[in-house]
C-alpha positions in Angstrom: -113.3 -112.6 -59.0 -113.7 -113.2 -55.3 -117.1 -114.5 -53.5 -118.9 -111.2 -52.6 -120.2 -111.0 -49.2 -123.8 -112.1 -49.7 -124.3 -113.8 -46.4 -123.3 -113.5 -42.8 -120.4 -115.6 -42.6 -120.0 -115.6 -39.0 -123.5 -116.5 -38.4 -124.0 -119.1 -41.1 -120.5 -120.4 -42.2 -119.4 -121.4 -45.5 -121.8 -121.8 -48.5 -121.9 -124.5 -51.3 -121.8 -123.8 -54.8 -125.0 -125.6 -56.2 -124.9 -124.4 -59.8 -122.9 -122.8 -62.2 -124.9 -120.9 -64.9 -121.7 -120.1 -67.0 -118.8 -122.0 -68.2 -115.3 -121.3 -69.2 -115.4 -119.2 -72.6 -118.9 -117.6 -71.8 -119.2 -114.0 -72.4 -120.8 -112.1 -69.3 -122.5 -108.9 -68.7 -122.2 -106.8 -65.5 -125.0 -108.2 -63.2 -125.4 -111.5 -65.1 -125.9 -114.4 -62.5 -122.7 -116.4 -62.6 -123.6 -119.2 -59.9 -125.8 -119.9 -57.0 -124.6 -120.7 -53.7 -126.5 -122.3 -50.8 -125.6 -121.1 -47.2 -127.5 -122.3 -44.2 -130.9 -122.9 -46.0 -130.4 -119.6 -47.9 -129.9 -119.7 -51.5 -128.1 -116.5 -53.1 -127.3 -115.7 -56.8 -123.6 -114.4 -57.4 -123.7 -111.7 -60.1 -120.5 -110.7 -62.2 -118.9 -107.6 -61.1 -117.8 -106.8 -64.7 -118.6 -107.5 -68.3 -116.1 -109.7 -70.0 -115.2 -113.5 -70.6 -115.1 -116.2 -68.1 -111.4 -117.5 -68.5 -111.2 -120.0 -65.4 -113.9 -121.4 -62.9 -111.7 -121.8 -60.0 -114.3 -123.5 -57.5 -116.7 -126.3 -59.0 -120.1 -127.3 -58.3 -120.4 -128.6 -54.6 -117.4 -126.7 -53.7 -117.4 -125.0 -50.2 -116.9 -121.1 -50.2 -116.8 -118.2 -47.9 -116.8 -114.2 -48.8 -113.6 -113.3 -50.3 -112.7 -116.8 -51.6 -111.5 -116.6 -55.0 -114.1 -118.4 -57.4 -113.5 -117.5 -61.0 -111.4 -115.7 -63.5 -113.1 -113.0 -65.6 -111.3 -111.1 -68.3 -112.8 -107.8 -68.7 -114.0 -106.4 -71.9 -111.2 -104.5 -73.5 -108.3 -106.2 -71.8 
């Protein structure tokens, strides 16, 4: 999955992943919060776009991210 556009990158630049609420192997439902990102003093929650299993976390805690960056691999339910 890619980092959704949750903040104005042109105004605030990259964000930092501050917390992961899930770990590899966890089952998630669409809409569950995966992680928290801090972008220029604004904290946003990143929801899962699908239901499935977190296969791999690509950006660790304290990693810099921008909208569109790959952050995790989620295998959708039924795949």
